[in-house]
KELUM-205510 format. One record per residue: residue in three letters; y, z, x of N, C-alpha, C, O in turn. Coordinates in steps of 0.02 Angstrom, whole numbers, plus 50000, padded with zeros to 5 digits. Each point is the difference from the previous one (the first is absolute). Example, Ala and Ser with C-alpha at 12.3 -4.5 7.8 and 13.67 -1.06 7.14 Angstrom:
! residues 2
ALA497165039050660500595000049955500605000050045499995003350052/SER500544993149930500595000350042500555003749961500555000850025/
END
This chain:
! residues 175
UNK607284684544355500714999650013500175005150055499815005849997/UNK500554991850054500175004350056500665003549987500454997349967/UNK499595008750058500605003949996500434998650062499795001650055/UNK500784995549937500444998550057500555005350003500345001449951/UNK499735001550108500535004850011500544996650040499884997550055/UNK500715002549918500564997050036500245004850054500035006049989/UNK500154991350070500265004350053500685002949981500394996949964/UNK499735009050061500655003149988500534996550042499854996150045/UNK500785005349938500554997150040499955002250072500124996150046/UNK499705010249965499935002650069499464996150038500104998250058/UNK499345000449909499464996350033500234992850014499824997250052/UNK500554999849903500254993150012500494999850058499964995550042/UNK500495009449961500475000350056499625000850065500144996750049/UNK499375007749951499605001350060499644993650021499984998450060/UNK499734998049892499644993950017500484994750026499824996050043/UNK500785003849930500494995150022500205001250072500064995250039/UNK500035011049980500245001550067499455001550050500094998850060/UNK499355003749918499485002250046499334996549991499515001850032/UNK500464993449925499364996749987499635003749944500235005349978/UNK499214992050000499665002849942499695006950012499935003949953/UNK499884997850109499675006450012500425004150049500214997450052/UNK499915008749931500365004450045499505003050049499465002349979/UNK500714997750084499565002850051500055007649998500535002849986/UNK498915000450028500005007350004500155002250072500065006050013/UNK500004989250033500165001650069500755001150007500394997249963/UNK499805007050085500725001350010500354993650024499694995550028/UNK500965004349960500404994550025499924999750076499895005150032/UNK500174989049996499904999150072500385005050042499715003450042/UNK500944997349946500415004450042499835007349990500175004250043/UNK499514997649902499805006949988499375001950040499815005850002/UNK499884989250029499395001450038500024996850070499494999850034/UNK501104997849987500074996650064500315004850050500545002649989/UNK499114998550066500195004950049500734999350023500375004850000/UNK499824989250020500684999050025500535001949948500505003050017/UNK499384995149921500485001749946500015007549988500545002949991/UNK498895000350010499975007349990500355003750057500375004749988/UNK499504993150074500335003250057500754999249996500385004750012/UNK499854989349971500724998649996500325004249945500545002850010/UNK499144997649932500275004049945500035007450018500515003349989/UNK498954999350039499985007150020500545001350053500365005049995/UNK499694990750054500505000850053500705000049971500415004250018/UNK499734991149938500674999549969500175006349962500555002650006/UNK498994999949954500125005949959500115006250042500485003749989/UNK499084997450059500055006050042500624999650045500355005050008/UNK499774989250021500594999150042500645001049961500465003350024/UNK499584993949916500615000749960500155007349985500585002050001/UNK498915002049986500115007149989500325003250061500495003749994/UNK499244994950065500275003250060500664997050022500415003550029/UNK499704990249957500644996950020500595003349965500554999950027/UNK499345003049914500545003749968500205006050043500595001550007/UNK498925001850023500125005850044500374997650062500485003350022/UNK499314991150006500314997350061500744998749988500435002150038/UNK499714994349908500714998449984500415006249986500595000350017/UNK499105004849952500355006349985500205003650064500455004150000/UNK499204994450056500165003050064500474995650042500105001350059/UNK500184993549910500504996050033499734995050050500374997650044/UNK498995000849951499694995150045499764994149957499725000949946/UNK500404993150079499764994149963499254999350009499715002750048/UNK499974993949906499284998950005499824996250064499515001950033/UNK500854992849986499834996750064500075004750060499594999750046/UNK500925004649954500075004950055499405004750000499725001550053/UNK500095000949889499425004449994499384996850029499635003150038/UNK500254990749943499404996550024499994999550076499485001250031/UNK501094997249998500034999450073499925006850032499595000850046/UNK500795004149932499975006650031499315003249992499745003050047/UNK499974996449894499335002949989499484996450043499535003250024/UNK500554990349984499524996150041500055001850073499504999750036/UNK501095002149987500105001650071499925007450016499915001850058/UNK500125002549892500005007250010499365002250037499444998349981/UNK500675005750072499455003050036499584995250042499475001950025/UNK500774992049983499614995250037500384997250059500585001650013/UNK499074994250023500294996550057500424994149976499984998149942/UNK500404999150104500374993949986499514994449983499484999350032/UNK500694996749918499584994349981500434993849993500615000449996/UNK499064993950003500374993749994500264999249929499755003049953/UNK500774993050040500284998749934499474996649957499965001349940/UNK499634994450089499474996749962499505005149972499804999549942/UNK499995005350099499555005249976500335004149945499695001649949/UNK500945000250063500365004049951500074996349934499955003149947/UNK500164990450054500064996149939499365000649959500025000749938/UNK499404999050095499375000749965499905006849969499785000649943/UNK500405004650094499925006949976500495001449943499825003149950/UNK500804994750058500525001449951500004995149942500405000649953/UNK499154994650048499924994949948500674996549985500245000049944/UNK500044997250110500644996649996499964993750044499685000150052/UNK500654994649926500024994050041500405001450064500495003750000/UNK499294993250054500305001450065500754998650004500365004250027/UNK499894990249947500734998950004500405005449962500535002150023/UNK499225000049920500325005349962499985006550039500505003750002/UNK498944997750029499925006150039500475000050060500295005150017/UNK499784989250015500444999550059500715001949981500335003750037/UNK499914993949906500675001849977500045007449984500505003350014/UNK498974999449956499985007149983500025004350064500345005050003/UNK499284992950048500005003550064500695000050031500225005150028/UNK500134989349968500694999650026500455005249967500375003650034/UNK499594996949900500415004949963499815007250019500435004250009/UNK498924997049997499765006850015500165001950072500145005850015/UNK499834989450030500185001450070500745001850005500195004450039/UNK500234992249922500725001549999500135007149975500505003150019/UNK499064999549938500065006849974499675005250046500045006049988/UNK499624991650064499665004550046499325002549975499745005050026/UNK499974991749924499365002149972499404997450040499485003350004/UNK500604990850024499474996850040500324997050062500614999150004/UNK498974999250044500264996550060499514994650020499405000549991/UNK500894994250036499614994450026499875001550073500425002750036/UNK498984995349986499805001050070499744993450027499704996149963/UNK500395002750101499694994050029499245001050002499765005650005/UNK499894988949990499275000450003499795001550072500174996350046/UNK499475009049963499785002150067499514995250032499885000350060/UNK499844995249900499524995250027500344993550022499664995250018/UNK501005004749980500374994350026500094994249953500334995150019/UNK499415005149921500094994549953500675001049964500065004349957/UNK500444991750062500675000749971500034998049927500485001749965/UNK499024994650012500004997949930499845005849953500154999749940/UNK499545005650086499805005749960500485005850011500095002350057/UNK500224999949890500445005850003499645005949969499704999449946/UNK500325006350088499715006149973500535004149965500594999750017/UNK499195004149934500455004449963499685006949997499405000749993/UNK501035004450013499755006949991500545004049963500594998450001/UNK499175006849968500455004449963500375004450050499735001950052/UNK500894999749932500405004550042499945007149972499745001049945/UNK500485004050093500015006849973500405000549935499825003849956/UNK500724992450039500405000049938499584997349942499995003049946/UNK499674991550065499574997249948499435004649981499835000849942/UNK499875002350109499445004749987500245005949959499655002249954/UNK500945000450061500275005649961500134997949927499895003949954/UNK500364989950037500154997649932499374999549958500025001549940/UNK499434996450091499404998449962499515005949994499544999849959/UNK500555005450080499525005650002499905003149930499435000949979/UNK501115000849987499945003149933499684995249951499595002049959/UNK500594991550045499704995149954499254999350012499624998949953/UNK500165001650109499284999650014499645005849967499464999249972/UNK500845006850032499705005749965499974998849925499495001549968/UNK501044995850004500014998549928499504994549983499695000149946/UNK500234995050098499524994649989499295002750000499594998049959/UNK500265006650086499335003150001499875004049936499454999849973/UNK501065003650004499935003849937499894995249941499585001249957/UNK500794993350042499924994949947499294997250002499684999349948/UNK500094999050112499324997450007499485005149975499524998149966/UNK500585008250050499545005249977499975000149924499455000549971/UNK501134999149996500015000049927499664993849971499665000449949/UNK500444993950083499704993849976499235000350006499654997949955/UNK500115004850101499285000050013499635006149973499394999949994/UNK500975005349989499695006249977499504999149943499475003250002/UNK500674992749948499514999249946499324997350022499515000749964/UNK500454996350095499384997050024499605004650045499424998650014/UNK500875006850008499675004650046500084997550072500084994150013/UNK499885010750034500114998450070499504995050028500194995450036/UNK499185005449947499494995650028500104992749976499984995450041/UNK500125003649895500104993349973500654997050027500034994050015/UNK500495010149992500644997650026499924997650072500254994750019/UNK499395009150022499894998150070499574993750004500124995750042/UNK499385003849914499584993949998500434994049982499924994650030/UNK500525006149921500444994549981500444997850059500054994150014/UNK500265010850020500434998350057499614996750056500244995350031/UNK499165007149982499574996950052499814992949980499994995550042/UNK499875003449894499844993349976500594995350009499924994450022/UNK500675008049960500614995950008500134998450073500194994450017/UNK499725010650027500094998750072499524994650023500184995750040/UNK499215004649937499494995150020500174993049973499924995050035/UNK500325004749904500214993549972500564997150043499994994150016/UNK500505010150002500554997750042499744997650066500194994650024/UNK499375009250007499724998150065499634993449996500084995850045/UNK499535003249903499614993949993500424993849985499814994450017/UNK500765006649951500404994349977500664999150037500364995349986/UNK499795009250060500624999350038499974993650041499504998750034/UNK501024997549963500034993850038499614994349968499954994650030/UNK499785006549910499624994849967500444995549958499754996349957/UNK500895003950054500474996049960500385004649954499975006150008/UNK500364991349945500365004049951500705001950023500484998549964/UNK499595004650093500665001850026500315005849963499685003449960/UNK500964997650053500375005549970500424997549942500204994249998/UNK499925010349956500444998249944500705002350016500115004250044/UNK500374993249919500695001950010500255003549938499944997449944/UNK500335008650065500265003649942500715001750010500315003049957/
END
């Protein structure tokens, strides 16, 4: 005579929703690079966005000013990719920021009238300078548990991923 063990309610529920055997592998999104990058970015960005808003700057303004800080004039298309914003949304944002004197539009020096360049103004640079210092401090706190060498390796890896996949489709998101 065989001894039959009846499954518990928990095992029956699990079998109903997940099939008879539970996998010991992590859920797909818990091991998928794009999902992990998106989650990490969202969490870290949300922490710093509280600081940005506390300084009276909107998150879209921060993204634009930080992207333009210390650099040359760039096209709106390039800026959209860096600031992770859809181009039409960014164009409206640039209009508002230009009206405040934070950025300025420039004609394309190469003669292509379809391309508008944007650069930060001294007013915009002054607005964002303190936030950049605070962003660097935030980044240091985020990366500190990993050590300088591992943090730099991570950043280099991310730069390489961006380089390899830039222009490969996907586009910018709108927030």
